[in-house]
SEMI-227229 format. One record per atom (N, C-alpha, C): x, y, z. Coordinates in steps of 0.02 Angstrom, whole numbers, plus 50000, padded with zeros to 5 digits. Each point is the difference from the previous one (the first is absolute). Layout:
XYZ...
***
This chain:
500414994150000499595005950000500445006350000500574999850036500445005850003500275001649931500144994849960500265001149933499485003449956499374998350008499465003149962499945007450018500025001650065499965007050022500615003949975500584997050003500615003349977499965001449925499744995149962499925000949928499515005649984499435000150035499495005249989500275006950019500345000450056500285006550021500545002449952500404995549973500505001949951499675002749937499454996949979499635002449941499695006850012499715001050059499695006450017500545005550003500574998450030500535004850005500285001949931500084995249956500245001449933499515004549962499364998650007499495004349967500005007050030500075000450066500005006650033500605004149979500574996949989500595003749979499945002549928499614996649960499925002049930499485005549991499555000950046499475004949992500255007249994500475002350041500235007049990500335001149932500344995149974500315000749935499485000649945499454996450006499485000449950499635006650005499975003150058499645006250009500405006149978500654999249991500425005749982499845002349929499955006649989499875002449933500614999249956499874999149936500564999349953500295007049986500655000349985500315006649987499825002549931499415002849994499755002349936500125007549993499745002949950500125007049984499695004750051499644997550051499735004450051500565003550038500584996850004500555002750039500445004849960499875000749935500415004449959499575005649972500315005449983499645005849974499804998949928499465003149980499814999849930500405005449963499855001049939500365004949960499865007250021499525001150045499815006950018500575003850033500494996550030500555003450033500595001249953499944997849938500515000949950499705004149943500355005249978499735004149946500545001249948499785001849940500465001649946499735005849960500445003849971499805005649958500154998649926500204993849985500164998249931499385000349956500085002549940499435000249953499874993149973499394998649983499774993649971500064994250049500145001250064500054994750049499435000650050499684994450014499475000050051500134994350049499755000850060500084994950052499334998450030499934993850024499394998050035500174994250046499554998450045500114994650047499994993249964500374995250029500014993249972499404996050023499844994949962499494995350021500264995950060499554997250038500204996050058500454994249981499844996649945500404994349978500715002149982500075005549965500675002449981500385002450061499655003350046500335002350061500274994150041499634994550002500234994050035500634997349966500025000149933500604997649965500605004450016499895006650003500555004650016500264998650070499554998950048500224998550068500404993550002499784995049962500364993649998500705000849971500055003849945500645000949967500485004150044499755005450029500435004550038500184997450069499694994650021500194997050064500454993949991500184998549938500434994349984500735002449997500404997950049500705002250004500404998249938499874994249971500374997849941499855004649941499375001849991499815004549945500335006850011499975002650061500315006550015500764999849988500314994550020500724999349989500165000049925499614996549960500104999949928499915006949968499585004250031499885006749974500485005150029500464997750044500475004450035499645005250043499454997850031499635004250046500154997550070500155004550045500164998150069499434996250032500154994650035499494996150034499705004050058500335005450021499735004250053499485005049975499945000649934499505004649971499304997250012499535004650010499304997950010499565002849944499474996449986499535002149949499605005950026500035005749966499685006050024499365001849961499994998549935499415001649959500004995949937499414999049973499914996649936499495003949959500095000149935499525003249957500064997549929499495001349962499994998549929500205006349963500504999649958500235005849962499844998749927499695004949967499854999149929500235006249962500114999149936500275005349957499595000249936499795006049981499645000749937500475003149949500144996449948500465002549949500494994549981500445001749955500514995449977500615000550044500244994350022500594999850044500625000349956500445005050010500615000449960500474994150013500494999049958500464994350004500374999750067500205005650027500375000050063499554999650062499355000049990499544999750056499765007050020499555000150047499725006250026500235000950071500295005850015500215001450068499435003450037499814996950056499435002650039500255001650071499975006450020500195001850068499404999050047500134997250059499484999050050500185003850064499535003750026500095003350064499784995150054500464998050043499854995050051500045003050070499835006450006500055003450064499574996850054499464996749981499584996750050500264993350022500524997549966500264993350015500684999950034500415004949983500704999850022500245007050017500585000250032500305006450020500675000849966500285005950007500665001449972500514995150027500414997149956500514995250019499784992849993499354998749994499754993249990500134997949928500084993549989500094997349932499334997249977499795002049941499374997649971500144996149937499724994149995500064995849941499314999949966500005000749934499384999349961500044993249965499554995550018499974993449968499424999949952500104997049942499504999849947499904992949977499384998049994499854993349973499945000649925500434996249965499995000349928499324997649974499775003149946499324998949977499934993949955500534996249991499964994049957500254994050040499774994049980500194993950035500744999149996500324997750050499784996950062499875004950057499875006349986499825005150049500525000750056500625000749980500545000950049500005007250024500355001150055500055006750029500695002949986500035006649995500625003449987500015006550041500605002450014500075006550032500085005249944499545004749997500025005149947500275006750026500105000450064500275006150029500164999150073500515003650022500174999950071500395006350014499915002650060500355006250018500015000850075500535003250024500015002450069499685006949997499475000950038499615006149994500375006250024499925005349961500275006550019499445004450027500105006549994499505004850025499344999749964500004998249935499385000149961499574993850009500274994850031499644993750014499694996949938500384999949945499764996849939500494994649978499724995049967500404994649971499724998949930500444998849952499804999349930500094992949977499504997449965500034993449970499995000549924500374995749966500004999849927499624993949978499445001149967499544994649982500004998849925500054993649980499924998149930499324996849989499664998450054499314997749999499695002250067499344999950002499675002450061499544994650027500034999250065499594995250035500105001250075499844995250043500065001250072500705002250022500015004650047500625002750026499974999650076500564998150030500074999750073500565004750022499895003450055500515004550028500254996850064500644998350000500334997150059500435005550031499975000750067500375005250034500484996950050500625002149997500514998150049500155006350040499785000150062500125005850043500745001050010500225006250004500715001550007500294996950063499604999650054500254996850062500104992649990499564996749961500084992949987500614998749955500115004449952500584999349956500655000650038500025004850046500605000950041500124994050045499464997450029500064994350046500224993749962499784999449938500184994049961500745000049980500325005849999500705000449979500495000150058499754999650061500445000150059500314993150009500664999850010500344993650009499914997650072499974993550007499964997050066500665001150035500005002050065500615001850033500524994550006499794993850010500494994650011500214996549936499544999249953500174996249939500205004449943499795006350000500155004549946499584998949938499474995950006499574998649944499395004650002499685000649941499405004149996499424996350030
***
């Protein structure tokens, strides 16, 4: 009889431990800003919020350390905003340079990466712009096609902390 009670209690405990994990919300676009905090003055360029499905894909991609490493984006950078960027007109051979004001996302000295999802299969991601912000708080991306865009921000304090060597080993 003791074995039966032990087995039942083990099953109840395993189910009880799993309940909080099932109740946790998924890290969806609710935690990131929409395009409303990012603006541009470029002609023929418009921005709008992403669909929920695309926002979930952006969160998945930008939280993958291997993908960020392949894009040469710091793993300490966080997703700050996502938006759909579109262009009306013919795109020149060298691409279209679009400046974005990111004053609502980052401060002077922060590094901002602009990630763009290519509009053709296999829908890989690329960095189309990156800058350490100055006084004007703008970063420019060069686009050869237009589709979802993600803004990753590396705070200047995080960048400095990531480059500090360990006192005993001398490693980063």
